[in-house]
C-alpha positions in Angstrom: 13.7 -10.4 43.6 13.9 -6.7 43.4 12.5 -4.7 40.3 13.9 -1.3 39.5 13.4 1.3 36.8 16.7 3.0 37.5 19.1 3.1 40.4 17.2 5.9 42.2 13.7 4.5 41.6 12.1 2.5 44.4 11.2 -1.2 43.7 7.6 -2.1 42.7 6.9 -3.9 46.0 8.0 -3.3 49.6 11.5 -4.6 50.3 10.0 -7.1 52.8 8.3 -9.0 50.0 9.9 -12.4 49.6 12.2 -12.4 46.6 11.4 -16.0 45.6 7.7 -15.0 45.0 8.1 -11.9 42.9 9.3 -13.2 39.6 6.4 -15.7 39.0 4.0 -13.0 40.0 5.5 -10.5 37.6 5.4 -13.0 34.8 1.7 -13.9 35.5 0.6 -10.3 35.6 2.4 -9.1 32.5 1.4 -12.3 30.5 -2.3 -11.8 31.4 -2.2 -8.2 30.3 -0.7 -8.9 26.9 -3.1 -11.8 26.4 -6.1 -9.6 27.2 -4.8 -6.9 24.8 -4.6 -9.4 21.9 -7.8 -11.4 22.4 -9.7 -8.2 22.7 -8.8 -7.6 19.0 -11.2 -10.4 18.0 -14.1 -8.9 20.0 -16.8 -6.8 18.5 -15.3 -3.4 17.7 -16.6 -0.5 19.8 -18.0 2.6 18.0 -14.7 4.4 18.7 -13.1 2.2 16.0 -14.3 3.9 12.8 -13.6 3.0 9.2 -12.2 5.9 7.1 -11.4 5.6 3.4 -9.4 7.4 0.7 -7.9 7.0 -2.8 -4.9 8.3 -4.9 -3.1 9.1 -8.2 -1.5 7.7 -11.5 1.2 8.3 -14.2 3.1 6.6 -17.0 6.6 5.2 -17.2 8.7 5.4 -20.4 10.7 2.3 -19.5 9.8 -1.2 -20.4 8.0 -3.1 -17.6 9.5 -6.2 -15.9 8.4 -9.7 -17.2 4.7 -10.4 -16.8 3.5 -12.8 -14.1 2.4 -16.3 -15.0 -0.8 -16.5 -17.0 -3.9 -16.7 -14.8 -2.2 -15.3 -11.7 -4.5 -13.0 -9.7 -3.3 -9.6 -8.8 -2.7 -9.7 -5.0 -4.1 -7.4 -2.4 -1.7 -6.0 0.3 -2.9 -5.1 3.8 -0.8 -2.4 5.5 -0.4 -1.2 9.1 1.2 2.3 9.2 1.8 3.5 12.8 3.2 6.6 14.4 3.5 8.5 17.6 3.5 12.1 18.9 4.4 14.5 16.1 4.1 11.9 13.3 0.8 13.1 11.8 2.2 14.8 8.8 4.8 12.2 7.9 2.4 9.3 8.5 0.0 11.0 6.0 2.9 11.5 3.5 3.8 7.8 3.9 0.2 6.8 3.3 0.0 8.9 0.2 3.2 7.3 -1.1 1.9 3.8 -0.4 -1.7 4.2 -1.6 -3.5 2.0 -4.1 -7.3 1.5 -4.0 -6.8 -2.3 -4.3 -5.0 -2.5 -1.0 -6.2 -2.2 2.6 -4.8 0.1 5.2 -4.9 0.4 9.0 -3.6 3.7 10.4 -2.6 4.1 14.1 -1.2 7.0 16.0 -0.4 5.7 19.5 -1.7 7.0 22.8 1.3 9.2 23.3 0.1 11.4 20.4 -2.3 14.1 21.3 -6.0 13.4 20.7 -6.1 16.4 18.3 -3.6 14.7 16.1 -5.7 11.5 16.0 -8.8 13.5 15.2 -7.0 15.4 12.5 -5.8 12.1 10.9 -9.4 10.8 10.8 -10.6 14.2 9.4 -8.0 14.1 6.6 -9.0 10.6 5.6 -12.7 11.5 5.8 -12.3 14.6 3.6 -10.7 12.8 0.7 -13.1 12.8 -2.2 -12.6 9.2 -3.3 -13.4 7.7 0.1 -16.7 6.2 -0.7 -15.4 4.7 -4.0 -12.3 3.1 -2.4 -13.5 2.2 1.1 -10.1 0.7 2.1 -8.6 2.7 5.0 -9.4 2.2 8.7 -8.3 4.8 11.3 -7.9 3.5 14.8 -9.0 6.3 17.0 -9.0 4.4 20.3 -5.2 4.4 20.4 -3.0 1.8 21.9 0.0 2.6 24.1 3.1 1.4 22.2 6.7 1.0 23.6 9.1 -0.1 20.9 11.3 -2.0 23.3 8.4 -3.8 25.0 5.7 -6.3 23.9 3.1 -3.6 23.3 4.4 -3.1 19.7 3.7 -6.9 19.1 0.3 -6.5 20.6 -0.4 -3.5 18.4 0.7 -5.4 15.3 -1.5 -8.4 16.2 -4.4 -6.0 16.9 -4.1 -4.6 13.3 -3.9 -8.1 11.9 -7.1 -9.0 13.8 -8.9 -5.9 12.4 -7.9 -6.8 8.9 -9.1 -10.4 9.3 -12.3 -9.2 10.8 -12.9 -7.1 7.7 -13.4 -10.3 5.8 -12.0 -9.0 2.6 -9.6 -11.0 0.5 -6.0 -9.9 1.1 -2.8 -11.8 0.6 0.1 -10.2 2.6 0.3 -8.1 5.8 3.0 -5.4 5.9 3.9 -3.4 9.0 5.5 0.0 8.6 6.0 3.2 10.6 5.8 6.8 9.8 9.6 6.8 9.5 9.4 4.3 6.5 9.0 5.2 2.9 8.5 3.2 -0.3 11.2 3.1 -3.0 8.8 1.6 -5.7 5.2 2.3 -6.7 2.4 0.0 -5.6 1.9 -1.0 -9.3 5.5 -2.2 -9.2 5.0 -4.1 -6.0 1.7 -5.7 -6.9 3.0 -6.8 -10.3 6.0 -8.5 -8.7 4.1 -10.1 -5.9 1.5 -11.5 -8.4 4.2 -14.0 -9.5 5.0 -15.2 -5.9 3.4 -18.1 -4.0 0.9 -16.7 -1.6 2.3 -18.6 1.4 5.7 -16.8 1.4 6.4 -14.6 4.4 9.4 -12.1 4.5 11.0 -12.1 7.9 14.6 -11.4 8.5 15.8 -14.0 11.0 18.8 -15.9 12.5 19.2 -18.2 15.5 22.7 -16.8 16.2 21.8 -14.5 19.1 25.4 -13.4 19.7 25.3 -10.3 22.0 21.5 -10.5 22.1 21.7 -13.6 24.3 23.0 -11.7 27.2 21.3 -8.4 26.5 17.9 -9.4 25.2 17.2 -13.1 25.8 18.2 -13.5 29.4 17.1 -10.2 31.1 13.5 -9.9 32.3 11.5 -6.7 31.8 8.0 -5.3 32.4 6.6 -2.8 29.9 4.5 -0.1 31.7 2.6 0.4 28.4 0.6 -2.7 29.3 -1.1 -1.0 32.2 -0.3 2.7 32.1 -1.9 5.5 30.1 1.5 7.2 29.9 4.6 5.9 28.1 7.6 5.1 30.3 10.8 3.2 30.3 10.6 -0.5 30.8 11.4 -2.0 34.2 14.3 -4.4 34.6 14.4 -7.4 37.0 17.6 -8.1 38.8 17.2 -11.8 38.2 17.8 -13.3 34.8 16.4 -16.4 33.1 18.1 -19.2 31.1 17.5 -19.8 27.3 14.4 -21.8 26.6 14.5 -25.5 25.9 10.9 -26.0 24.7 11.6 -24.0 21.5 14.5 -22.3 19.7 14.9 -18.5 19.8 15.3 -16.5 16.6 15.9 -12.8 16.2 15.9 -10.3 13.3 14.0 -7.2 12.0 10.9 -5.8 13.6 9.6 -5.0 10.0 7.9 -8.0 8.4 5.7 -9.0 5.4 3.5 -11.9 6.5 1.3 -14.2 4.4 -2.4 -14.2 5.3 -2.1 -17.9 6.2 0.6 -17.2 8.7 -1.3 -14.2 10.1 -4.4 -16.4 10.7 -2.1 -18.9 12.4 -0.8 -16.2 14.8 -4.2 -14.5 15.5 -6.6 -17.4 15.5 -4.2 -19.7 17.3 -5.5 -23.2 16.5 -2.0 -24.3 17.6 -0.9 -23.1 21.0 2.6 -22.1 19.9 1.7 -18.4 19.0 0.0 -17.9 22.4 2.9 -19.6 24.3 5.4 -17.4 22.6 3.4 -14.3 23.1 3.4 -15.0 26.8 7.2 -15.7 26.7 8.0 -12.5 24.8 5.9 -10.4 27.3 9.0 -10.1 29.4 11.6 -10.0 26.5 13.4 -6.7 25.7 12.8 -5.6 22.1 10.3 -8.5 21.5 9.2 -7.1 18.1 12.6 -8.3 16.8 12.0 -11.9 17.9 8.3 -12.9 18.2 7.4 -13.6 14.6 10.8 -15.0 13.8 10.5 -17.5 16.7 6.9 -18.4 15.9 7.5 -19.2 12.2 10.7 -21.1 12.7 9.3 -23.3 15.4 6.2 -24.1 13.3 7.1 -26.9 10.9 4.2 -26.1 8.5 5.5 -22.5 8.1 9.3 -22.8 8.5 9.7 -23.8 4.9 7.7 -20.7 3.7 9.9 -17.9 5.2 12.2 -15.8 3.1 15.1 -14.4 5.1 14.7 -10.7 4.2 12.6 -7.8 5.6 12.3 -6.0 2.2 13.8 -2.9 3.6 17.0 -0.9 3.1 18.3 0.0 6.6 21.7 1.3 7.5 22.9 -0.1 10.9 25.9 0.2 13.1 27.9 -2.9 13.7 26.8 -4.3 16.1 23.4 -2.7 15.6 22.2 -0.1 18.1 18.6 0.4 19.2 17.9 2.6 16.2 19.4 2.7 12.6 21.1 5.6 10.9 18.8 8.3 9.6 18.9 8.2 5.8 19.8 11.3 3.7 20.3 12.1 0.0 23.8 10.6 0.2 22.2 7.2 0.8 19.9 7.3 -2.2 22.2 5.3 -4.6 22.5 2.5 -2.0 18.7 2.5 -1.4 18.1 2.0 -5.1 20.9 -0.5 -5.5 19.5 -2.6 -2.7 16.4 -3.4 -4.9 14.3 -3.2 -1.7 10.8 -1.9 -2.0 11.0 0.0 1.4 13.6 2.0 3.3 13.9 3.5 6.8 14.6 5.6 8.8 13.8 9.1 7.5 13.4 12.5 9.2 10.2 14.4 8.6 10.3 16.1 5.1 13.9 15.4 4.6 15.0 16.4 1.1 15.7 12.8 0.2 12.0 12.1 0.3 11.4 14.7 -2.4 14.1 13.1 -4.5 12.4 9.7 -4.0 9.0 11.2 -5.0 10.3 12.8 -8.1 12.8 10.1 -9.3 11.3 6.8 -8.2 7.6 7.3 -7.5 6.4 10.0 -9.9 4.7 11.8 -7.0 4.3 15.6 -7.2 2.6 18.4 -5.3 1.7 16.4 -2.2 -0.5 14.1 -4.2 -0.9 10.3 -4.2 1.5 8.2 -6.2 0.3 7.6 -9.8 -1.0 4.2 -10.9 -2.8 2.6 -13.8 -6.0 2.6 -11.8 -6.4 6.4 -12.2 -9.4 7.6 -14.1 -11.5 10.7 -14.4 -10.8 14.4 -15.0 -8.7 15.6 -13.4 -6.5 12.5 -13.4 -7.1 10.1 -10.5 -10.4 11.8 -9.4 -12.0 8.5 -10.0 -11.0 4.8 -9.5 -10.6 3.1 -12.8 -9.8 -0.5 -13.7 -8.2 -2.2 -10.7 -7.3 -5.3 -12.8 -4.7 -3.2 -14.7 -1.2 -2.4 -13.5 1.6 -0.3 -15.1 4.9 -1.4 -13.5 8.0 0.6 -14.1 11.7 0.3 -13.3 10.9 -0.2 -9.6 9.1 -3.4 -10.6 12.2 -4.7 -12.3 14.3 -3.9 -9.3 12.0 -5.8 -6.9 11.9 -8.7 -9.4 15.7 -8.9 -9.2 15.5 -9.1 -5.4 12.9 -11.9 -5.6 15.1 -13.8 -7.9 17.8 -13.7 -5.3 15.8 -14.3 -2.1 12.9 -16.5 -3.2 13.5 -17.9 -6.7 16.9 -19.4 -5.9 18.6 -22.2 -4.1 19.4 -19.9 -1.3 15.7 -19.7 -0.4 15.8 -23.0 1.5 19.4 -22.7 2.5 18.7 -19.5 4.5 15.6 -20.7 6.3 15.6 -20.9 10.1 19.4 -21.4 10.5 
């Protein structure tokens, strides 16, 4: 079998190589590379992985808060991965400020395509925040991973962040993966307040088994991601031979952006069942594997299939059928974003005017500061971390509660699982 990157690019191996031997060798090499990337996440962290911390701001809402969570429910803790690439330093920092709450945990990653100076600058910005020592909740990955969105390296990077957060040993309840192109539509007080009323085992993963056009364009082709072995980002290589759909498990597809329960993250990373490992190996050669890996794992694991909510908690504007990337959102999309009741939206351009509108009208963020929250204390405001057991949800909390009523606290919750 012949592998090509494009029509004018020579194959990986000499043309005299026997075709019948190449495909198994390709699979074995790429599987081994991904497996090594993921299991290395559980190893002792080298000195180049350093913890950096920071803290943020707070304000009041004049509107009545949404209903209180059940008596005795603990305020949850969210664990975020915020990732970016070359040129994303400033908008990753802005996204971090908009998402910040000292109760949560954060892993920040600029991939290997970004210049080393940008990664150093990110670490410096976090280190220079005055509330670092008090909060201690942000980790900057300075030994960057190579990430190709269409290949399995994005899945490996996500699992790496999950492993780091589990290694921290701190209590957290949900893992959320975002990029520098994402932005919140509600405050963290809104989100924490709403999530406090949810069962801790719920994961939010948009999914379907109806592959449609993806069967021929995603499931059957075989690819190899150079990000697994190269220090420079490149296009994936395509095999001329295709494979049939699997019979040992059922494929599901959906959004690459997920909110995972800690219990499910432990299942994927620690792997006491072999399913997550088996599927990681299968998706090594799958185009756009971030849009299928977690979907297929959770829907083929009986102990978790009944815990998945079919939603990615994002407002995203897609073509029909969807292309590789969604529409870029602008001010004209703001009413639809708010009307979706979703806590996050994507994709945004750097410093687009709509982000300033979101800051002013939805988050109460001003002057490049962190988003206000009830935790703020000190003079000037938010110069110290106050009582983390208090939240002050606003209208955003009410919107997210409406969304949860529709996708979790309704009959449709079970009806829309793993279909």
